C-alpha angles and dihedrals in degrees: 000000000000121000130219132197128174127179130190095188147168096225134042110301106196097092093040092053089053091047090054094046089054089056088055096053090100088072091067126245144174103203138020140196147165137207122203130192105225140161092293098042129264118347126179140196125197136176137179117233126027130350091259088069089055091047090052092055092046091052088064097039111022120193117232123208146088100240124059151138132225137191143189109205132210104198116248110142104034132357128294095275131137090247090057095043121106145280096065120200131204120165108309094350129093117172148163125213141193119195138032127291105212098193096045093115092057092045091047092051091049092049092047091058087057093053101265114158119208125210099187143038094238133116087220094069088058090060090052091051093050092048094046091049090053090051091048088052087063102259119146114246097261093044090048091051092050091049090050094048090051089060096051125094117192140038123310151150117203140191116188139190121194125201109242092030101085097169100037132092125178128207138178140177137199117161094343120076127250130177134198118221122205117210138166102288089335135089133200144198122203142169088236141354091271091063093060095031096102091058109035144003094207108097137172119193115217115230124232110292096013123140127191145195117207132187131170095297112012145048119210107200125193132185124232091277091054097252118140113254138173125230123200117261112223134189112239120181112227091231091057098044096097091060097031118142093213111208092334125108095225138018089242091058091049092047092051087056092045091066101095088058098039093049092045093053092045091051090051088067093056108030134054104213092193097057098024089233127140115235127219125198118246114282097025113112112168090186087073096044118095099176139017123217114196120195123184146129135237116333091002088057090055090050086053090053089056088046091055090053090050098044093048097044099041104028100024087229115150112237133197118192128191138181102248096230090060101034103077094042090052089056094201120205113267121227125199115259095032119139115207112213121189120194123204136146094213099031087223103083103139100219093043091048090051089051090051091051092048090052091050090050088057092054096253123150106246135206128187121209100199141156095209103066097194094048125125093259091050090051096046101041121089092229129029117213104190128205118199105211094131122219113342111200103174112089092223105074119234116145092030089057095051091044088055091049091047091052093046091051092053091046091051090055090049090048091051091053093047092048094048097247097109119060122213090257092049091048091054091049094047094047091048090052092048092049088058091063098090090057092045092049088052090050089053089066086076086075091065100097092048091049093048090053091058095052100083093058095040091050089066093063123104094196132027129185126206123201134186142145131229112354088349089069087066089049088052088058091047093047091052091048092051092051092048094046100054108019099037091227114142107247135169131193124212142175101257092234089063092064095101092045095074116307092082087073088069096056117113139129093282098049112084116211120208113202119195106199125149114189116271142091094323097045099091093049090050090050089054089055089048090053089057089055092048091051088060095048098255114157110235135207109192118200108197143127130267094277091048091047091057089056096045115118120243120264100044132098114249129198114196116213123192116281109259144159116271089245092069099029092103089058096045096042091049089075098064094045090050093047092047092055091044097052093044089053091048090049090054093047093241124159096259099187098039108032116188121275094006133111129197094234121027102213098165128063 
């Protein structure tokens, strides 16, 4: 997860930029660089590899100046080379960027027709070209930034230096976080509170869509429409910055909003956005795999259920999935060519780890889909499949879950290619769709006010039922689990087709039913199930998209999610079910981040 630092200072900034970048190493990176505005304009230094390589180059050619930007890069568009490292420079513009620009190829092609020459493979350089062109057209820096932002599709955080503006730094965020730090005659930009922690404890968190201009003493902040706004300044102790909630009430709320970034960084490990190709880690050859055995617990198990749906539909690869606590005692027969995949956020879950060890004892090839890359599972599995959600503090998993689903979706595409069921054209289409998911997840946050308004009534329920079909049936299970975990309301999730096989007996006027049903081939059947609920007086909350909302019957509550391809619907529709559970728990006054009787990592059987 890339890191950003920007300093408008009173003293030399080179060493302070490096100090901040070292604090951001936990986010993961494969190159680093800084740019400093000095006596002769903006100079930069970049290096592939770790920060010590950058320090070595700076020891020979130090950069003088009191204003500068720095970046640790996790490669997405283009490999981890010096040419692709940030900051990028075009004309008067030097900038650093976190996130993914989805429409960079279109912008690049348009710029190329106008004579633009590109020195890297990155989407970031395209932003620099667009911004520099706006400046050359005569726009003032803030107007040029606003015009540039209006052309970008995707998720991003930016910090920008402009030649000729030796006490100005610009910043912007959409999907990826960015903070402003307030010092004594100095100002700062950072990807999180930890980045600016060595220099100040006074932090303002930019809201979605904000952009900002800072100088030595002030920050002028504007919303996405360009109107001036103020954002609360908070005091954040440097020691607490790594686990700081930002301007959110709870870690769970923050981690829900982290998902555009966490999914984007996870996808960067499995997709090449330049070529549109899916990437597999060394040692994993789906052409030689005849069956997939998934083993997991809790939320990770539900991610595995979505994975089964994806692997079977896209790659035509048969999948078995087991709850880890039952799997090893069942001692299933092992068939040659089976890959055993365990899924765990922590990589330490006792039952899942035991399942991994049992599979290894049977001679199976094993893979671990984990968020903690030095965990026991990561060390013991034959193949490590990393997610890049970053630290997840809330006990109820949110961004770790969607990162698992994002990785499984990319792996299913790669498996389909390897097994000959996905053509090159289909691969390009599927990867392009999947790379849209961070933006679509961000767009789902617009549902928040509508979801919050439903919480007071839903909080009164003793029982809640969730229904869905296809991959949405797994989300129904996950939604019910989230509500149980943090609000202590009894909830159950079902495949909608199972309604008449028992759950319909529970329907009455006091039992809310949450139906997760994006439009598509299964929508009408789900609506038939919903009609059966309505006939028995059950109150319904329908979570759907715009097309589904137009077909919704009168008398029910409807939440409209962003329109999206079925491939990424599990990622996009995760947001409303997470938010619904969160706001109900807040309404009830529950301890959202530390629900009773639960632990973040279950390390005993």
